[in-house]
PQR file with spaces between the fields and no chain letter, atoms N, CA, C, O and H, PARSE charges and radii, in Angstrom:
ATOM       1  N    MET     1     -15.064   56.130  -15.071 -0.4000 1.5000
ATOM       2  CA   MET     1     -16.009   54.967  -15.067 -0.0000 2.0000
ATOM       3  C    MET     1     -15.190   53.748  -15.584  0.5500 1.7000
ATOM       4  O    MET     1     -15.230   52.656  -15.017 -0.5500 1.4000
ATOM       5  N    LEU     2     -14.480   53.986  -16.641 -0.4000 1.5000
ATOM       6  CA   LEU     2     -13.725   52.909  -17.201 -0.0000 2.0000
ATOM       7  C    LEU     2     -12.665   52.324  -16.175  0.5500 1.7000
ATOM       8  O    LEU     2     -12.542   51.103  -16.074 -0.5500 1.4000
ATOM       9  H    LEU     2     -14.447   54.872  -17.102  0.4000 1.0000
ATOM      10  N    ASP     3     -11.964   53.121  -15.477 -0.4000 1.5000
ATOM      11  CA   ASP     3     -11.084   52.865  -14.486 -0.0000 2.0000
ATOM      12  C    ASP     3     -11.708   52.053  -13.412  0.5500 1.7000
ATOM      13  O    ASP     3     -11.124   51.066  -12.964 -0.5500 1.4000
ATOM      14  H    ASP     3     -12.064   54.113  -15.559  0.4000 1.0000
ATOM      15  N    LYS     4     -12.907   52.440  -12.969 -0.4000 1.5000
ATOM      16  CA   LYS     4     -13.540   51.821  -11.907 -0.0000 2.0000
ATOM      17  C    LYS     4     -13.890   50.345  -12.310  0.5500 1.7000
ATOM      18  O    LYS     4     -13.741   49.450  -11.478 -0.5500 1.4000
ATOM      19  H    LYS     4     -13.382   53.242  -13.333  0.4000 1.0000
ATOM      20  N    LYS     5     -14.346   50.080  -13.554 -0.4000 1.5000
ATOM      21  CA   LYS     5     -14.678   48.840  -14.113 -0.0000 2.0000
ATOM      22  C    LYS     5     -13.386   48.019  -14.094  0.5500 1.7000
ATOM      23  O    LYS     5     -13.421   46.861  -13.678 -0.5500 1.4000
ATOM      24  H    LYS     5     -14.467   50.806  -14.230  0.4000 1.0000
ATOM      25  N    ARG     6     -12.317   48.538  -14.500 -0.4000 1.5000
ATOM      26  CA   ARG     6     -11.057   47.798  -14.598 -0.0000 2.0000
ATOM      27  C    ARG     6     -10.564   47.304  -13.232  0.5500 1.7000
ATOM      28  O    ARG     6     -10.040   46.204  -13.061 -0.5500 1.4000
ATOM      29  H    ARG     6     -12.289   49.479  -14.838  0.4000 1.0000
ATOM      30  N    ILE     7     -10.777   48.200  -12.294 -0.4000 1.5000
ATOM      31  CA   ILE     7     -10.461   47.934  -10.857 -0.0000 2.0000
ATOM      32  C    ILE     7     -11.301   46.627  -10.316  0.5500 1.7000
ATOM      33  O    ILE     7     -10.827   45.667   -9.709 -0.5500 1.4000
ATOM      34  H    ILE     7     -11.203   49.094  -12.433  0.4000 1.0000
ATOM      35  N    GLU     8     -12.506   46.813  -10.649 -0.4000 1.5000
ATOM      36  CA   GLU     8     -13.528   45.771  -10.233 -0.0000 2.0000
ATOM      37  C    GLU     8     -13.147   44.451  -10.751  0.5500 1.7000
ATOM      38  O    GLU     8     -13.123   43.415  -10.087 -0.5500 1.4000
ATOM      39  H    GLU     8     -12.891   47.593  -11.142  0.4000 1.0000
ATOM      40  N    GLU     9     -12.832   44.585  -12.077 -0.4000 1.5000
ATOM      41  CA   GLU     9     -12.368   43.273  -12.846 -0.0000 2.0000
ATOM      42  C    GLU     9     -11.157   42.693  -12.234  0.5500 1.7000
ATOM      43  O    GLU     9     -11.070   41.483  -12.024 -0.5500 1.4000
ATOM      44  H    GLU     9     -12.851   45.426  -12.616  0.4000 1.0000
ATOM      45  N    ALA    10     -10.196   43.554  -11.936 -0.4000 1.5000
ATOM      46  CA   ALA    10      -8.980   43.088  -11.348 -0.0000 2.0000
ATOM      47  C    ALA    10      -9.168   42.525   -9.991  0.5500 1.7000
ATOM      48  O    ALA    10      -8.444   41.594   -9.637 -0.5500 1.4000
ATOM      49  H    ALA    10     -10.267   44.536  -12.107  0.4000 1.0000
ATOM      50  N    GLU    11     -10.064   42.999   -9.209 -0.4000 1.5000
ATOM      51  CA   GLU    11     -10.363   42.545   -7.896 -0.0000 2.0000
ATOM      52  C    GLU    11     -11.067   41.180   -8.005  0.5500 1.7000
ATOM      53  O    GLU    11     -10.763   40.284   -7.218 -0.5500 1.4000
ATOM      54  H    GLU    11     -10.652   43.754   -9.497  0.4000 1.0000
ATOM      55  N    VAL    12     -12.010   40.996   -8.969 -0.4000 1.5000
ATOM      56  CA   VAL    12     -12.633   39.741   -9.186 -0.0000 2.0000
ATOM      57  C    VAL    12     -11.562   38.697   -9.594  0.5500 1.7000
ATOM      58  O    VAL    12     -11.512   37.571   -9.099 -0.5500 1.4000
ATOM      59  H    VAL    12     -12.257   41.725   -9.608  0.4000 1.0000
ATOM      60  N    GLY    13     -10.737   39.148  -10.505 -0.4000 1.5000
ATOM      61  CA   GLY    13      -9.772   38.188  -10.967 -0.0000 2.0000
ATOM      62  C    GLY    13      -8.807   37.761   -9.834  0.5500 1.7000
ATOM      63  O    GLY    13      -8.430   36.596   -9.711 -0.5500 1.4000
ATOM      64  H    GLY    13     -10.778   40.062  -10.907  0.4000 1.0000
ATOM      65  N    GLU    14      -8.431   38.754   -9.023 -0.4000 1.5000
ATOM      66  CA   GLU    14      -7.570   38.451   -7.912 -0.0000 2.0000
ATOM      67  C    GLU    14      -8.223   37.464   -6.875  0.5500 1.7000
ATOM      68  O    GLU    14      -7.556   36.605   -6.299 -0.5500 1.4000
ATOM      69  H    GLU    14      -8.737   39.701   -9.123  0.4000 1.0000
ATOM      70  N    PHE    15      -9.497   37.634   -6.685 -0.4000 1.5000
ATOM      71  CA   PHE    15     -10.320   36.777   -5.732 -0.0000 2.0000
ATOM      72  C    PHE    15     -10.359   35.352   -6.308  0.5500 1.7000
ATOM      73  O    PHE    15     -10.249   34.360   -5.587 -0.5500 1.4000
ATOM      74  H    PHE    15     -10.039   38.332   -7.153  0.4000 1.0000
ATOM      75  N    LYS    16     -10.517   35.296   -7.607 -0.4000 1.5000
ATOM      76  CA   LYS    16     -10.536   33.932   -8.374 -0.0000 2.0000
ATOM      77  C    LYS    16      -9.277   33.288   -8.163  0.5500 1.7000
ATOM      78  O    LYS    16      -9.249   32.121   -7.772 -0.5500 1.4000
ATOM      79  H    LYS    16     -10.606   36.101   -8.193  0.4000 1.0000
ATOM      80  N    ARG    17      -8.091   34.027   -8.415 -0.4000 1.5000
ATOM      81  CA   ARG    17      -6.845   33.427   -8.311 -0.0000 2.0000
ATOM      82  C    ARG    17      -6.406   32.914   -6.910  0.5500 1.7000
ATOM      83  O    ARG    17      -5.764   31.873   -6.776 -0.5500 1.4000
ATOM      84  H    ARG    17      -8.114   34.974   -8.732  0.4000 1.0000
ATOM      85  N    ARG    18      -6.779   33.685   -5.900 -0.4000 1.5000
ATOM      86  CA   ARG    18      -6.634   33.286   -4.496 -0.0000 2.0000
ATOM      87  C    ARG    18      -7.397   32.083   -4.138  0.5500 1.7000
ATOM      88  O    ARG    18      -6.927   31.189   -3.434 -0.5500 1.4000
ATOM      89  H    ARG    18      -7.301   34.532   -6.008  0.4000 1.0000
ATOM      90  N    ASN    19      -8.605   32.074   -4.644 -0.4000 1.5000
ATOM      91  CA   ASN    19      -9.479   30.716   -4.425 -0.0000 2.0000
ATOM      92  C    ASN    19      -8.823   29.534   -5.185  0.5500 1.7000
ATOM      93  O    ASN    19      -8.788   28.428   -4.645 -0.5500 1.4000
ATOM      94  H    ASN    19      -8.986   32.801   -5.216  0.4000 1.0000
ATOM      95  N    GLU    20      -8.354   29.713   -6.298 -0.4000 1.5000
ATOM      96  CA   GLU    20      -7.655   28.634   -7.055 -0.0000 2.0000
ATOM      97  C    GLU    20      -6.450   28.158   -6.313  0.5500 1.7000
ATOM      98  O    GLU    20      -6.172   26.964   -6.202 -0.5500 1.4000
ATOM      99  H    GLU    20      -8.383   30.611   -6.736  0.4000 1.0000
ATOM     100  N    ILE    21      -5.720   29.169   -5.793 -0.4000 1.5000
ATOM     101  CA   ILE    21      -4.469   28.704   -4.988 -0.0000 2.0000
ATOM     102  C    ILE    21      -4.914   27.926   -3.824  0.5500 1.7000
ATOM     103  O    ILE    21      -4.350   26.869   -3.542 -0.5500 1.4000
ATOM     104  H    ILE    21      -5.946   30.139   -5.883  0.4000 1.0000
ATOM     105  N    LYS    22      -5.938   28.408   -3.101 -0.4000 1.5000
ATOM     106  CA   LYS    22      -6.260   27.695   -1.896 -0.0000 2.0000
ATOM     107  C    LYS    22      -6.701   26.266   -2.229  0.5500 1.7000
ATOM     108  O    LYS    22      -6.350   25.306   -1.543 -0.5500 1.4000
ATOM     109  H    LYS    22      -6.397   29.267   -3.330  0.4000 1.0000
ATOM     110  N    GLU    23      -7.488   26.163   -3.312 -0.4000 1.5000
ATOM     111  CA   GLU    23      -7.953   24.838   -3.807 -0.0000 2.0000
ATOM     112  C    GLU    23      -6.814   23.924   -4.137  0.5500 1.7000
ATOM     113  O    GLU    23      -6.836   22.741   -3.797 -0.5500 1.4000
ATOM     114  H    GLU    23      -7.773   26.943   -3.870  0.4000 1.0000
ATOM     115  N    GLN    24      -5.762   24.492   -4.834 -0.4000 1.5000
ATOM     116  CA   GLN    24      -4.601   23.698   -5.226 -0.0000 2.0000
ATOM     117  C    GLN    24      -3.852   23.282   -3.971  0.5500 1.7000
ATOM     118  O    GLN    24      -3.414   22.137   -3.862 -0.5500 1.4000
ATOM     119  H    GLN    24      -5.744   25.453   -5.110  0.4000 1.0000
ATOM     120  N    ARG    25      -3.702   24.194   -3.026 -0.4000 1.5000
ATOM     121  CA   ARG    25      -3.038   23.813   -1.758 -0.0000 2.0000
ATOM     122  C    ARG    25      -3.756   22.722   -1.002  0.5500 1.7000
ATOM     123  O    ARG    25      -3.092   21.854   -0.435 -0.5500 1.4000
ATOM     124  H    ARG    25      -4.058   25.124   -3.114  0.4000 1.0000
ATOM     125  N    SER    26      -5.078   22.716   -0.961 -0.4000 1.5000
ATOM     126  CA   SER    26      -5.798   21.806   -0.402 -0.0000 2.0000
ATOM     127  C    SER    26      -5.790   20.406   -1.082  0.5500 1.7000
ATOM     128  O    SER    26      -5.855   19.377   -0.408 -0.5500 1.4000
ATOM     129  H    SER    26      -5.617   23.421   -1.422  0.4000 1.0000
ATOM     130  N    ASN    27      -5.709   20.401   -2.408 -0.4000 1.5000
ATOM     131  CA   ASN    27      -5.426   19.250   -3.164 -0.0000 2.0000
ATOM     132  C    ASN    27      -4.168   18.592   -2.956  0.5500 1.7000
ATOM     133  O    ASN    27      -4.046   17.374   -2.829 -0.5500 1.4000
ATOM     134  H    ASN    27      -5.656   21.237   -2.955  0.4000 1.0000
ATOM     135  N    TYR    28      -3.164   19.498   -2.923 -0.4000 1.5000
ATOM     136  CA   TYR    28      -1.820   19.094   -2.677 -0.0000 2.0000
ATOM     137  C    TYR    28      -1.649   18.393   -1.337  0.5500 1.7000
ATOM     138  O    TYR    28      -1.045   17.325   -1.237 -0.5500 1.4000
ATOM     139  H    TYR    28      -3.264   20.487   -3.026  0.4000 1.0000
ATOM     140  N    HIS    29      -2.216   19.051   -0.283 -0.4000 1.5000
ATOM     141  CA   HIS    29      -2.185   18.414    1.019 -0.0000 2.0000
ATOM     142  C    HIS    29      -2.942   17.065    1.144  0.5500 1.7000
ATOM     143  O    HIS    29      -2.558   16.180    1.908 -0.5500 1.4000
ATOM     144  H    HIS    29      -2.706   19.919   -0.363  0.4000 1.0000
ATOM     145  N    SER    30      -3.962   16.963    0.406 -0.4000 1.5000
ATOM     146  CA   SER    30      -4.698   15.706    0.422 -0.0000 2.0000
ATOM     147  C    SER    30      -3.894   14.659   -0.245  0.5500 1.7000
ATOM     148  O    SER    30      -3.893   13.508    0.192 -0.5500 1.4000
ATOM     149  H    SER    30      -4.274   17.682   -0.215  0.4000 1.0000
ATOM     150  N    ILE    31      -3.216   15.005   -1.276 -0.4000 1.5000
ATOM     151  CA   ILE    31      -2.462   13.958   -2.040 -0.0000 2.0000
ATOM     152  C    ILE    31      -1.236   13.540   -1.238  0.5500 1.7000
ATOM     153  O    ILE    31      -0.819   12.382   -1.253 -0.5500 1.4000
ATOM     154  H    ILE    31      -3.216   15.940   -1.631  0.4000 1.0000
ATOM     155  N    ARG    32      -0.604   14.643   -0.454 -0.4000 1.5000
ATOM     156  CA   ARG    32       0.598   14.173    0.418 -0.0000 2.0000
ATOM     157  C    ARG    32       0.095   13.396    1.591  0.5500 1.7000
ATOM     158  O    ARG    32       0.800   12.510    2.075 -0.5500 1.4000
ATOM     159  H    ARG    32      -0.943   15.583   -0.442  0.4000 1.0000
ATOM     160  N    LYS    33      -1.023   13.662    2.049 -0.4000 1.5000
ATOM     161  CA   LYS    33      -1.542   12.811    3.194 -0.0000 2.0000
ATOM     162  C    LYS    33      -1.753   11.434    2.667  0.5500 1.7000
ATOM     163  O    LYS    33      -1.336   10.526    3.386 -0.5500 1.4000
ATOM     164  H    LYS    33      -1.596   14.381    1.655  0.4000 1.0000
ATOM     165  N    GLU    34      -2.327   11.112    1.540 -0.4000 1.5000
ATOM     166  CA   GLU    34      -2.535    9.876    1.048 -0.0000 2.0000
ATOM     167  C    GLU    34      -1.210    9.122    0.801  0.5500 1.7000
ATOM     168  O    GLU    34      -1.102    7.935    1.108 -0.5500 1.4000
ATOM     169  H    GLU    34      -2.666   11.850    0.956  0.4000 1.0000
ATOM     170  N    GLU    35      -0.246    9.795    0.267 -0.4000 1.5000
ATOM     171  CA   GLU    35       1.073    9.202    0.002 -0.0000 2.0000
ATOM     172  C    GLU    35       1.775    8.886    1.276  0.5500 1.7000
ATOM     173  O    GLU    35       2.462    7.867    1.342 -0.5500 1.4000
ATOM     174  H    GLU    35      -0.334   10.760    0.017  0.4000 1.0000
ATOM     175  N    LYS    36       1.643    9.729    2.346 -0.4000 1.5000
ATOM     176  CA   LYS    36       2.172    9.321    3.600 -0.0000 2.0000
ATOM     177  C    LYS    36       1.514    8.109    4.165  0.5500 1.7000
ATOM     178  O    LYS    36       2.232    7.282    4.728 -0.5500 1.4000
ATOM     179  H    LYS    36       1.084   10.556    2.293  0.4000 1.0000
ATOM     180  N    ALA    37       0.169    7.901    4.076 -0.4000 1.5000
ATOM     181  CA   ALA    37      -0.488    6.868    4.590 -0.0000 2.0000
ATOM     182  C    ALA    37      -0.074    5.554    3.891  0.5500 1.7000
ATOM     183  O    ALA    37       0.075    4.513    4.531 -0.5500 1.4000
ATOM     184  H    ALA    37      -0.414    8.572    3.619  0.4000 1.0000
ATOM     185  N    LYS    38       0.109    5.640    2.536 -0.4000 1.5000
ATOM     186  CA   LYS    38       0.558    4.545    1.812 -0.0000 2.0000
ATOM     187  C    LYS    38       2.007    4.055    2.177  0.5500 1.7000
ATOM     188  O    LYS    38       2.313    2.870    2.318 -0.5500 1.4000
ATOM     189  H    LYS    38      -0.013    6.486    2.017  0.4000 1.0000
ATOM     190  N    LYS    39       2.832    5.092    2.307 -0.4000 1.5000
ATOM     191  CA   LYS    39       4.193    4.827    2.762 -0.0000 2.0000
ATOM     192  C    LYS    39       4.295    4.281    4.140  0.5500 1.7000
ATOM     193  O    LYS    39       5.083    3.366    4.378 -0.5500 1.4000
ATOM     194  H    LYS    39       2.584    6.054    2.193  0.4000 1.0000
ATOM     195  N    ARG    40       3.484    4.833    5.124 -0.4000 1.5000
ATOM     196  CA   ARG    40       3.377    4.225    6.448 -0.0000 2.0000
ATOM     197  C    ARG    40       2.868    2.764    6.472  0.5500 1.7000
ATOM     198  O    ARG    40       3.360    1.924    7.226 -0.5500 1.4000
ATOM     199  H    ARG    40       2.844    5.577    4.931  0.4000 1.0000
ATOM     200  N    SER    41       1.892    2.511    5.640 -0.4000 1.5000
ATOM     201  CA   SER    41       1.399    1.168    5.502 -0.0000 2.0000
ATOM     202  C    SER    41       2.417    0.248    5.095  0.5500 1.7000
ATOM     203  O    SER    41       2.576   -0.817    5.693 -0.5500 1.4000
ATOM     204  H    SER    41       1.493    3.193    5.028  0.4000 1.0000
ATOM     205  N    LEU    42       3.136    0.599    4.089 -0.4000 1.5000
ATOM     206  CA   LEU    42       4.281   -0.267    3.582 -0.0000 2.0000
ATOM     207  C    LEU    42       5.265   -0.457    4.522  0.5500 1.7000
ATOM     208  O    LEU    42       5.756   -1.582    4.623 -0.5500 1.4000
ATOM     209  H    LEU    42       3.007    1.464    3.603  0.4000 1.0000
ATOM     210  N    ASN    43       5.701    0.577    5.338 -0.4000 1.5000
ATOM     211  CA   ASN    43       6.651    0.452    6.392 -0.0000 2.0000
ATOM     212  C    ASN    43       6.323   -0.480    7.501  0.5500 1.7000
ATOM     213  O    ASN    43       7.161   -1.225    8.008 -0.5500 1.4000
ATOM     214  H    ASN    43       5.303    1.491    5.257  0.4000 1.0000
ATOM     215  N    ILE    44       4.894   -0.406    7.913 -0.4000 1.5000
ATOM     216  CA   ILE    44       4.403   -1.267    8.890 -0.0000 2.0000
ATOM     217  C    ILE    44       4.480   -2.771    8.426  0.5500 1.7000
ATOM     218  O    ILE    44       4.838   -3.671    9.186 -0.5500 1.4000
ATOM     219  H    ILE    44       4.213    0.200    7.501  0.4000 1.0000
ATOM     220  N    GLU    45       4.111   -2.968    7.106 -0.4000 1.5000
ATOM     221  CA   GLU    45       4.150   -4.272    6.598 -0.0000 2.0000
ATOM     222  C    GLU    45       5.571   -4.865    6.573  0.5500 1.7000
ATOM     223  O    GLU    45       5.755   -6.054    6.833 -0.5500 1.4000
ATOM     224  H    GLU    45       3.820   -2.237    6.489  0.4000 1.0000
ATOM     225  N    ILE    46       6.571   -4.027    6.257 -0.4000 1.5000
ATOM     226  CA   ILE    46       7.881   -4.400    6.231 -0.0000 2.0000
ATOM     227  C    ILE    46       8.409   -4.775    7.599  0.5500 1.7000
ATOM     228  O    ILE    46       9.058   -5.804    7.790 -0.5500 1.4000
ATOM     229  H    ILE    46       6.421   -3.061    6.046  0.4000 1.0000
ATOM     230  N    ALA    47       8.115   -3.929    8.513 -0.4000 1.5000
ATOM     231  CA   ALA    47       8.506   -4.148   10.019 -0.0000 2.0000
ATOM     232  C    ALA    47       7.941   -5.423   10.445  0.5500 1.7000
ATOM     233  O    ALA    47       8.626   -6.229   11.074 -0.5500 1.4000
ATOM     234  H    ALA    47       7.588   -3.093    8.358  0.4000 1.0000
ATOM     235  N    SER    48       6.639   -5.661   10.112 -0.4000 1.5000
ATOM     236  CA   SER    48       5.925   -6.903   10.586 -0.0000 2.0000
ATOM     237  C    SER    48       6.695   -8.073   10.112  0.5500 1.7000
ATOM     238  O    SER    48       7.035   -8.964   10.890 -0.5500 1.4000
ATOM     239  H    SER    48       6.082   -5.006    9.601  0.4000 1.0000
ATOM     240  N    GLU    49       6.998   -8.091    8.765 -0.4000 1.5000
ATOM     241  CA   GLU    49       7.699   -9.267    8.238 -0.0000 2.0000
ATOM     242  C    GLU    49       9.075   -9.360    8.857  0.5500 1.7000
ATOM     243  O    GLU    49       9.538  -10.484    9.051 -0.5500 1.4000
ATOM     244  H    GLU    49       6.722   -7.367    8.132  0.4000 1.0000
ATOM     245  N    LEU    50       9.761   -8.306    9.180 -0.4000 1.5000
ATOM     246  CA   LEU    50      11.123   -8.433    9.778 -0.0000 2.0000
ATOM     247  C    LEU    50      10.957   -9.072   11.128  0.5500 1.7000
ATOM     248  O    LEU    50      11.726   -9.960   11.495 -0.5500 1.4000
ATOM     249  H    LEU    50       9.385   -7.393    9.022  0.4000 1.0000
ATOM     250  N    ILE    51       9.893   -8.603   11.928 -0.4000 1.5000
ATOM     251  CA   ILE    51       9.788   -9.108   13.234 -0.0000 2.0000
ATOM     252  C    ILE    51       9.410  -10.690   13.156  0.5500 1.7000
ATOM     253  O    ILE    51       9.855  -11.466   14.001 -0.5500 1.4000
ATOM     254  H    ILE    51       9.268   -7.881   11.629  0.4000 1.0000
ATOM     255  N    ASP    52       8.588  -11.115   12.126 -0.4000 1.5000
ATOM     256  CA   ASP    52       8.376  -12.507   11.938 -0.0000 2.0000
ATOM     257  C    ASP    52       9.645  -13.251   11.680  0.5500 1.7000
ATOM     258  O    ASP    52       9.874  -14.313   12.258 -0.5500 1.4000
ATOM     259  H    ASP    52       8.226  -10.484   11.439  0.4000 1.0000
ATOM     260  N    LEU    53      10.458  -12.727   10.840 -0.4000 1.5000
ATOM     261  CA   LEU    53      11.678  -13.463   10.494 -0.0000 2.0000
ATOM     262  C    LEU    53      12.636  -13.546   11.767  0.5500 1.7000
ATOM     263  O    LEU    53      13.287  -14.563   12.007 -0.5500 1.4000
ATOM     264  H    LEU    53      10.271  -11.865   10.371  0.4000 1.0000
ATOM     265  N    ILE    54      12.673  -12.512   12.489 -0.4000 1.5000
ATOM     266  CA   ILE    54      13.433  -12.450   13.721 -0.0000 2.0000
ATOM     267  C    ILE    54      12.977  -13.510   14.758  0.5500 1.7000
ATOM     268  O    ILE    54      13.782  -14.149   15.435 -0.5500 1.4000
ATOM     269  H    ILE    54      12.145  -11.685   12.293  0.4000 1.0000
ATOM     270  N    MET    55      11.704  -13.646   14.833 -0.4000 1.5000
ATOM     271  CA   MET    55      10.986  -14.632   15.740 -0.0000 2.0000
ATOM     272  C    MET    55      11.206  -16.119   15.292  0.5500 1.7000
ATOM     273  O    MET    55      11.289  -17.049   16.094 -0.5500 1.4000
ATOM     274  H    MET    55      11.050  -13.127   14.283  0.4000 1.0000
ATOM     275  N    ASP    56      11.291  -16.250   13.937 -0.4000 1.5000
ATOM     276  CA   ASP    56      11.420  -17.528   13.404 -0.0000 2.0000
ATOM     277  C    ASP    56      12.963  -17.947   13.696  0.5500 1.7000
ATOM     278  O    ASP    56      13.278  -19.080   14.063 -0.5500 1.4000
ATOM     279  H    ASP    56      11.223  -15.495   13.285  0.4000 1.0000
ATOM     280  N    LEU    57      13.840  -16.937   13.496 -0.4000 1.5000
ATOM     281  CA   LEU    57      15.269  -17.204   13.747 -0.0000 2.0000
ATOM     282  C    LEU    57      15.500  -17.591   15.199  0.5500 1.7000
ATOM     283  O    LEU    57      16.266  -18.487   15.554 -0.5500 1.4000
ATOM     284  H    LEU    57      13.585  -16.018   13.198  0.4000 1.0000
ATOM     285  N    GLN    58      14.755  -16.820   16.014 -0.4000 1.5000
ATOM     286  CA   GLN    58      14.951  -17.152   17.492 -0.0000 2.0000
ATOM     287  C    GLN    58      14.412  -18.588   17.838  0.5500 1.7000
ATOM     288  O    GLN    58      15.042  -19.298   18.622 -0.5500 1.4000
ATOM     289  H    GLN    58      14.133  -16.093   15.726  0.4000 1.0000
ATOM     290  N    ASP    59      13.339  -18.978   17.300 -0.4000 1.5000
ATOM     291  CA   ASP    59      12.806  -20.349   17.467 -0.0000 2.0000
ATOM     292  C    ASP    59      13.850  -21.408   16.951  0.5500 1.7000
ATOM     293  O    ASP    59      14.076  -22.443   17.577 -0.5500 1.4000
ATOM     294  H    ASP    59      12.827  -18.401   16.663  0.4000 1.0000
ATOM     295  N    GLU    60      14.437  -21.097   15.829 -0.4000 1.5000
ATOM     296  CA   GLU    60      15.362  -22.041   15.228 -0.0000 2.0000
ATOM     297  C    GLU    60      16.634  -22.104   16.190  0.5500 1.7000
ATOM     298  O    GLU    60      17.156  -23.181   16.481 -0.5500 1.4000
ATOM     299  H    GLU    60      14.253  -20.256   15.320  0.4000 1.0000
ATOM     300  N    VAL    61      17.061  -20.973   16.627 -0.4000 1.5000
ATOM     301  CA   VAL    61      18.270  -21.007   17.535 -0.0000 2.0000
ATOM     302  C    VAL    61      18.035  -21.755   18.856  0.5500 1.7000
ATOM     303  O    VAL    61      18.901  -22.496   19.321 -0.5500 1.4000
ATOM     304  H    VAL    61      16.637  -20.098   16.390  0.4000 1.0000
ATOM     305  N    PHE    62      16.794  -21.539   19.480 -0.4000 1.5000
ATOM     306  CA   PHE    62      16.525  -22.207   20.754 -0.0000 2.0000
ATOM     307  C    PHE    62      16.193  -23.520   20.630  0.5500 1.7000
ATOM     308  O    PHE    62      16.272  -24.204   21.650 -0.5500 1.4000
ATOM     309  H    PHE    62      16.091  -20.937   19.102  0.4000 1.0000
ATOM     310  N    GLU    63      15.781  -24.111   19.453 -0.4000 1.5000
ATOM     311  CA   GLU    63      15.443  -25.497   19.187 -0.0000 2.0000
ATOM     312  C    GLU    63      16.735  -26.406   19.088  0.5500 1.7000
ATOM     313  O    GLU    63      16.736  -27.607   19.359 -0.5500 1.4000
ATOM     314  H    GLU    63      15.717  -23.555   18.625  0.4000 1.0000
ATOM     315  N    LYS    64      17.792  -25.708   18.682 -0.4000 1.5000
ATOM     316  CA   LYS    64      19.129  -26.453   18.658 -0.0000 2.0000
ATOM     317  C    LYS    64      19.867  -26.599   19.764  0.5500 1.7000
ATOM     318  O    LYS    64      20.938  -27.203   19.715 -0.5500 1.4000
ATOM     319  H    LYS    64      17.790  -24.733   18.462  0.4000 1.0000
């Protein structure tokens, strides 16, 4: 009887641990997704500014 109870407690504990791991993975993936989006946004902004500078330089060269 005692062994059966311990087995059930162990199974419940394992179930809880697996759910916690799934939740942590989900949170990790969400955080990574947000970080990637921020980085992508920054890269787009930098690229846009570089293109603007190149276009300005091009205008200066053709005006002379």
